[in-house]
Structures are given as C-alpha cells and as structure tokens.
Kinemage of the C-alpha trace (Angstrom):
@kinemage 1
@onewidth
@group {chain A} dominant
@subgroup {mainchain}
@vectorlist {calphas} color= white
{ca met a 1} P 184.485 -55.767 98.429
{ca phe a 2} L 187.992 -57.165 97.517
{ca val a 3} L 188.578 -56.330 93.546
{ca ser a 4} L 191.558 -58.043 91.865
{ca glu a 5} L 193.592 -55.543 89.446
{ca asp a 6} L 191.855 -56.733 86.527
{ca glu a 7} L 188.778 -55.843 88.019
{ca ala a 8} L 189.607 -52.668 89.062
{ca asp a 9} L 190.427 -51.352 85.656
{ca gly a 10} L 188.272 -48.774 84.375
{ca glu a 11} L 187.542 -50.859 80.782
{ca ile a 12} L 186.317 -54.377 82.638
{ca gln a 13} L 184.200 -52.363 85.208
{ca asn a 14} L 182.408 -49.870 82.452
{ca cys a 15} L 179.163 -49.480 82.125
{ca glu a 16} L 178.547 -48.306 78.777
{ca thr a 17} L 180.211 -51.709 77.159
{ca cys a 18} L 179.133 -54.323 79.815
{ca pro a 19} L 176.192 -56.595 78.144
{ca val a 20} L 174.788 -56.607 81.596
{ca ala a 21} L 174.105 -53.149 81.802
{ca asp a 22} L 172.914 -53.696 78.705
{ca met a 23} L 169.794 -56.058 79.678
{ca leu a 24} L 169.429 -54.727 82.590
{ca ala a 25} L 168.293 -51.611 80.815
{ca glu a 26} L 166.273 -53.609 78.802
{ca leu a 27} L 164.143 -54.479 81.884
{ca asp a 28} L 162.913 -50.446 81.537
{ca asp a 29} L 160.014 -51.396 79.258
{ca asp a 30} L 158.848 -54.645 81.538
{ca ala a 31} L 157.735 -53.749 85.273
{ca asp a 32} L 157.097 -57.429 85.967
{ca asn a 33} L 160.633 -58.726 85.048
{ca ala a 34} L 162.264 -55.506 86.277
{ca glu a 35} L 160.686 -56.319 89.765
{ca ala a 36} L 161.245 -59.800 89.523
{ca trp a 37} L 165.175 -59.568 88.799
{ca ala a 38} L 165.119 -56.886 91.340
{ca leu a 39} L 163.716 -59.399 94.139
{ca phe a 40} L 165.561 -61.891 93.180
{ca his a 41} L 168.976 -60.026 92.807
{ca arg a 42} L 167.509 -59.028 97.033
{ca thr a 43} L 166.546 -62.587 97.964
{ca phe a 44} L 169.307 -64.654 96.571
{ca thr a 45} L 172.669 -63.258 98.017
{ca arg a 46} L 175.864 -65.273 99.297
{ca phe a 47} L 174.543 -64.453 102.276
{ca thr a 48} L 170.636 -65.097 102.600
{ca val a 49} L 171.649 -68.540 101.165
{ca asp a 50} L 174.817 -69.716 103.079
{ca thr a 51} L 172.759 -68.540 106.341
{ca his a 52} L 169.325 -70.328 104.733
{ca val a 53} L 167.503 -66.939 105.130
{ca ala a 54} L 166.595 -67.009 101.923
{ca ser a 55} L 163.530 -70.150 101.761
{ca val a 56} L 162.199 -67.304 104.515
{ca leu a 57} L 162.194 -63.948 102.457
{ca leu a 58} L 161.026 -66.402 99.404
{ca thr a 59} L 158.183 -67.405 101.639
{ca lys a 60} L 157.070 -64.204 102.929
{ca leu a 61} L 157.702 -62.635 99.291
{ca ile a 62} L 155.028 -65.761 98.039
{ca asp a 63} L 152.881 -65.393 101.370
{ca ser a 64} L 152.343 -61.877 100.484
{ca arg a 65} L 151.183 -62.093 96.919
{ca glu a 66} L 147.967 -63.241 95.068
{ca ser a 67} L 147.849 -66.827 94.012
{ca glu a 68} L 148.207 -66.633 90.495
{ca ala a 69} L 151.013 -63.055 91.214
{ca ala a 70} L 153.179 -65.100 93.682
{ca met a 71} L 152.991 -68.482 90.717
{ca asp a 72} L 154.367 -65.905 88.083
{ca leu a 73} L 157.186 -64.197 89.835
{ca val a 74} L 158.182 -68.260 90.774
{ca glu a 75} L 158.149 -69.073 87.861
{ca arg a 76} L 160.163 -65.700 86.824
{ca phe a 77} L 162.681 -66.788 89.708
{ca ala a 78} L 162.968 -70.229 88.004
{ca leu a 79} L 163.729 -68.458 84.819
{ca leu a 80} L 166.639 -66.632 86.432
{ca tyr a 81} L 168.051 -69.364 88.601
{ca asp a 82} L 168.105 -71.719 85.413
{ca ala a 83} L 169.735 -68.993 83.551
{ca leu a 84} L 172.140 -68.126 86.195
{ca his a 85} L 172.826 -71.132 88.105
{ca pro a 86} L 172.337 -74.047 85.152
{ca pro a 87} L 172.108 -77.534 86.242
{ca pro a 88} L 175.572 -78.832 85.612
{ca glu a 89} L 175.827 -81.053 82.511
{ca lys a 90} L 175.257 -84.743 82.792
{ca lys a 91} L 178.432 -87.301 81.917
{ca ser a 92} L 177.605 -89.366 79.331
C-alpha cells in the first residue's frame, strides 16, 4: 500500500486517537453490527466493485441466510453505504 509522508506520520495513524478506531471499538458490544461491518468491509472493496464481483458476493451472503436475517443484513449494509458513500447533494 502506498502512503504519503503525511499518512506515514505516526500521529496521523495513531489508533489511540483515531475516531474510526473508537467507533469500531463500540461494536464490541453489538455482534450484529460488528458482523455487518466486517462483511461490508470485506464485500465492498474497490477490487470487488471494479470487477463487478460485489454483487455476486452479496447474493451469496443473502442466499446463505434466512429471509429475516437477510433483510436485516441488507438494512445494515444500506445504513453503512449511506454513511460511507452519501448521495451527491442536489443542486438548486
């Protein structure tokens, strides 16, 4: 992985001060959200999206669950997607 000099700076990459690390630590108390985050992170990488494999992986994840659990996972993925990739703001 290539990093800039700024990114290589230990202060910027310090897990103790990273807000993302704090948020992920909070998932320790929520197994469903922790699983959704882990699956989302592994399923929707730049590689899987660029090679159109993400939809295949998502289909397999959904097919391997009971209908209620599948819908729950899709809802959690939708929340993560909206938070990580918000839709562009509409121009007035």
